[in-house]
C-alpha positions as CSV (number, residue, x, y, z in Angstrom):
1,X,0.0,0.0,0.0
2,X,1.5,3.4,-1.0
3,X,2.1,6.0,1.6
4,X,0.0,9.2,1.3
5,X,2.4,12.1,1.0
6,X,1.7,15.3,3.0
7,X,0.6,18.3,0.9
8,X,0.6,22.0,1.4
9,X,-2.7,24.0,1.2
10,X,-2.0,24.7,-2.5
11,X,-1.9,20.9,-3.2
12,X,1.8,20.7,-3.8
13,X,4.0,18.2,-1.9
14,X,5.3,19.2,1.5
15,X,8.9,18.8,0.4
16,X,10.9,20.1,-2.6
17,X,10.7,16.9,-4.7
18,X,14.5,16.8,-5.4
19,X,16.0,14.9,-8.3
20,X,18.8,13.5,-6.2
21,X,19.8,13.6,-2.5
22,X,22.3,16.4,-2.2
23,X,25.2,14.5,-0.5
24,X,25.3,12.2,-3.6
25,X,25.9,15.2,-5.9
26,X,29.2,15.9,-4.1
27,X,30.1,12.2,-3.7
28,X,29.5,11.6,-7.4
29,X,31.6,14.6,-8.3
30,X,34.4,13.5,-6.0
31,X,34.2,10.0,-7.5
32,X,34.3,11.3,-11.1
33,X,37.2,13.5,-10.1
34,X,39.1,10.5,-8.6
35,X,38.6,8.4,-11.7
36,X,39.7,11.3,-13.9
37,X,42.7,11.7,-11.6
38,X,43.7,8.1,-12.4
39,X,43.7,9.0,-16.1
40,X,45.2,12.6,-15.9
41,X,47.1,12.6,-12.7
42,X,47.5,16.4,-12.2
43,X,48.7,17.3,-8.8
44,X,47.9,20.5,-6.8
45,X,50.0,20.7,-3.7
46,X,53.6,20.4,-2.6
47,X,54.8,16.9,-1.6
48,X,54.4,16.2,2.1
49,X,51.5,18.6,2.6
50,X,48.6,16.1,2.7
51,X,47.9,17.4,6.2
52,X,46.5,20.6,4.7
53,X,43.8,18.6,3.0
54,X,43.1,16.6,6.1
55,X,42.8,19.8,8.1
56,X,40.4,21.3,5.5
57,X,38.3,18.1,5.5
58,X,38.2,18.0,9.3
59,X,37.1,21.6,9.4
60,X,34.4,20.9,6.8
61,X,33.1,17.9,8.8
62,X,33.0,20.0,12.0
63,X,31.0,22.7,10.1
64,X,28.6,20.1,8.7
65,X,28.2,18.7,12.2
66,X,27.4,22.2,13.5
67,X,24.8,22.7,10.8
68,X,23.2,19.3,11.6
69,X,23.2,20.2,15.3
70,X,21.4,23.5,14.4
71,X,18.7,21.6,12.5
72,X,18.2,19.2,15.4
73,X,18.1,22.1,17.9
74,X,15.3,23.7,15.9
75,X,13.5,20.3,15.6
76,X,13.3,20.2,11.8
77,X,14.5,17.7,9.3
78,X,18.2,17.9,8.1
79,X,17.2,16.0,5.0
80,X,15.9,18.4,2.4
81,X,13.7,15.7,0.8
82,X,11.6,15.8,4.0
83,X,9.1,18.4,5.2
84,X,10.6,21.5,6.8
85,X,9.0,22.7,10.0
86,X,10.6,26.1,10.5
87,X,12.9,28.7,8.9
88,X,16.2,28.7,10.7
89,X,17.9,32.1,10.6
90,X,20.5,31.7,13.4
91,X,23.9,30.2,13.7
92,X,25.3,29.1,10.3
93,X,21.9,30.1,8.7
94,X,22.6,33.7,9.5
95,X,25.7,33.5,7.2
96,X,24.2,31.4,4.3
97,X,20.9,29.9,3.4
98,X,22.7,26.7,2.4
99,X,25.5,26.2,4.9
100,X,25.5,22.4,4.6
101,X,26.2,22.6,0.9
102,X,29.1,24.9,1.6
103,X,30.3,22.3,4.0
104,X,30.0,19.6,1.3
105,X,32.0,21.8,-1.2
106,X,34.7,22.5,1.4
107,X,34.9,18.8,2.2
108,X,35.5,18.1,-1.5
109,X,38.3,20.7,-1.4
110,X,39.8,18.9,1.5
111,X,39.6,15.6,-0.2
112,X,41.2,17.1,-3.3
113,X,44.1,18.5,-1.4
114,X,44.6,15.3,0.6
115,X,44.5,13.2,-2.5
116,X,46.6,15.8,-4.4
117,X,44.1,15.8,-7.2
118,X,43.4,18.7,-9.5
119,X,40.5,16.8,-11.1
120,X,38.7,16.3,-7.8
121,X,39.1,20.0,-7.1
122,X,37.8,20.9,-10.6
123,X,34.7,18.7,-10.1
124,X,33.5,21.1,-7.4
125,X,32.3,23.5,-10.1
126,X,29.8,21.1,-11.7
127,X,28.7,19.9,-8.2
128,X,28.0,23.5,-7.0
129,X,26.3,24.5,-10.3
130,X,24.1,21.4,-10.2
131,X,23.3,21.9,-6.5
132,X,22.4,25.5,-7.2
133,X,20.2,25.0,-10.2
134,X,18.6,21.6,-9.6
135,X,18.4,21.4,-5.8
136,X,18.5,24.8,-4.2
137,X,16.1,26.4,-6.6
138,X,13.5,23.6,-5.9
139,X,14.1,24.0,-2.1
140,X,13.6,27.8,-2.4
141,X,10.4,27.4,-4.4
142,X,9.1,24.9,-1.8
143,X,10.0,27.1,1.1
144,X,8.4,30.1,-0.5
145,X,5.2,28.2,-1.0
146,X,5.3,26.9,2.5
147,X,6.4,30.0,4.5
148,X,5.7,32.9,2.1
149,X,6.7,36.4,3.2
150,X,8.8,35.3,6.2
151,X,11.0,33.1,4.0
152,X,11.3,35.9,1.4
153,X,12.4,38.3,4.1
154,X,15.0,35.9,5.2
155,X,16.2,35.5,1.6
156,X,16.6,39.3,1.3
157,X,18.7,39.3,4.4
158,X,20.9,36.2,3.9
159,X,22.8,35.2,0.8
160,X,22.2,31.9,-1.0
161,X,25.8,30.8,-0.7
162,X,28.1,33.3,1.0
């Protein structure tokens, strides 16, 4: 028996109906970059400096954990393919409307530096563009339908990325 999905008063789904789960965008981009690195092999950092990538990756993971903690503290879903209960405008959401996606991109930078891979680094661009166009725009349309003027006011105050 199919589960009935929740709907907003206008009849649309109570979630943004994303084409892919956002973490997979960055994982796929990193994987494609790693495969391309095996073929091309361009490096980006001085030898013996892998620790820089490890530090960047650790910082990104800490940032992502902080964002997840903020979602939990506000008792709303971290997963953007689920219904959002509230607009969060504090903590990392006071700096960016999409702080977790920034964390994913920075994590990919860390992986690229750690792996010494130009191709993993370059694959951030398509990951960010796809996330912006195919995911964030759907999320924003959904949040506008659900929250209206308060969400639009938040958008005027806080940038999409940085």
